[in-house]
N, C-alpha and C positions, 0 to 999 in steps of 0.2 A: 221298646221305645228308642234305643240306640240304633236298631235298623232303619228306623224313619228319619232319623237326624242324619246319619249316613247317606241314605237316598236323597234327601232333600238337597245335602251339600253337594252330592255328585252331580244332582240336576243342574244345580246353580252353576257349577264349574262347567259342565258341557254348553250350557247357554252363553256363558261368558265367552267362549271361544269361538262363537258362530260369527262369520262374516256378515258385518251390519251394513256393507255397501249395498245401494240399490242396484239390482242387475239391470243390465241394458236390454229391454224386451223390444222386439220389433212388433208390428202391428199383430202378429198371430200369437202373441203371447209366449213365444220361445225366445231363448237367449239369442241374441245378434251374433253372427259368426265372428265378427271383428272383436267382440268382447272376449272371445274364448282364445284368441290367438295370442293376443298381448303383444303385438310387435313392437320392437325397439328400433327406430330408424338410427342410422349412424352417419356421420358426416366426416370427411378427412379433416385432419389437424394440420394445417400448413405451417404452424409455427414451430412445431416440433418434428425433427426428422430422427427416425431411430438409428441412423448411422452415427450421428452425433452424440449418442449415450455413451457416457464414461463408465457406466457400470451396469451389469443385469444382476439384479437381486433374485434368489430363488428362496421365496419365503418358506419358512416351517419345513425345512428338509428333513424328511424321515429316512435318514440313511444310516450307515454303519456307526456304531458307537464310537464316538471320538475321544473316549476315556484314555488319557495317556499315563503310563507309569503308575497305575493304580491310584490316580488322583481322582477319588469319586466326587470331590466337591465341585467339579466343573462338569460333571455328567449332566446333560440336560435331555429333557423329552422331546423339545421341539427348538430349533434354531434356523437361523436363515444363513445362506451363503451369498457372497457378493463377489462376482466375477468382474475384474477389471477388464474393459474390452480392448485396451491396447496391450497391456503386458500378459494377460492371461492368469494373472495371481488371483487365486480363490481365497477369501478371508472368511472365517468363520464368525457371524455375528451373534453375540449373546442375546439374551431376552431385553436387556436393556438398550440394545443398539450399539454397544461397545463391541470391539473387534477383539477376539480372543487372540493374543499374540503367540501363544504356545502352538497354535495349529494353522499351518498353511498350506494350501494344494496349489497346483498350477495346471492350466491347460497346455497340451502339446502345441506346437507351432501349426500343425494342420489343423487342430480344433479352433485355434485363433483366426485362421483364415476362413473357416466355414461360418464361425460367429460374424466375423465382418462382412462376409458375403451375404449371409442371412438378413443382417440388419439395413446393409446398403439397398436391397430390393425390397425392403418392407415398408408398408404404408400404415401409418397410426390413424385410427379413427376414434372419434368421441361419440358418445351417445346423445342423441337429442331425445330430452324427455318427452313423454307423452302428455299433452295438455288436455286430454278429454277427461273431465271429472267424473263421467259415468263408467268409465272403464274399470273393470274389476281387475286387480291385481294379485297375483299369488304372493304368499311371504315366503320368498325363495332366495336365500343369500348364498353366494359362492365366493369363496376366498380366492384371491388373484393367484394366478399360477406363476407369475415373475413381475418385477417392478424395474421399469428403465429409469436410470438415475442420470439426470442431465446435471450439468454445472448449477444451476439455479433452481431445478424443480425435479420431483420424480413423479412418475406416471405409473399407477398400477395397471396391470393387463388382465382382461378376463374376470374382473370383479363384477358381481351381480348382487344388487341390492333387493330387487323384488323382479316379479315377472313382468313387469313394465319399467324397470330403471336398471340399465346395465353401464358400467363404467367404460373407460376407454379399452381399446384392444388393436391388435396388428389385423390385417385383412386375414380371411379364413387360413389361405395357403401359408402364409408366413406365421400364423398363430400355430398351426398344425407342425410346421417345421421347427418352430422355437421350443414348443413343449417336448417334441421328440429329443432335440438337441440337449435340453437341461436335464431330461430324464437320463439321457447317456452320461452326461457329465456327473450327475449324482450316483450313478451306479458304478462308475469308474474313476473315482477319484484319485488322483496320482500326488505323491510327494513331489515339491518343486525340485526341479533338475534346471537351473537357469541357463545351461549351455543349450537346452532344448527349446526354451522359451525365446531366446535372442536370435 
């Protein structure tokens, strides 16, 4: 009897996870190719210029343990780094968004120049949502690889909400360069030497 109850419960669970949206069939009864691609068009954002960003945040940075002097109550599984684009000072952001004042890192002057040049030549794009109600969208979320902070706004880069809905991002070349730059920053954090920053 127990086996039948478990089998029925599992069957109900499997059925509840099925995609209930109507597939876009062409005249031959097969899926239309456009419904399989789930393209997301993007348009340039003219109001926000990446070079005007005051900071670049690296969300949930999984790098070396920042536990200082055996103080384990500040140990974190995930946290963010915020890089000031003018000074190169890197702050550690705790889960609640507050800055951990006991930990501070800095970019070297060469790294600051690379970041400034990268942002100066980047173009920000925002997604145009697909208005086709018959389109089949995958359930596919991707966390942003970075956030650009402006004086009045922040923009998450590379966030994906589904197969049909993406957030803003830089154009492809700048996106690849920024990901590589931020990966290098995370891998080679250096304590602040303000003589090198100035």
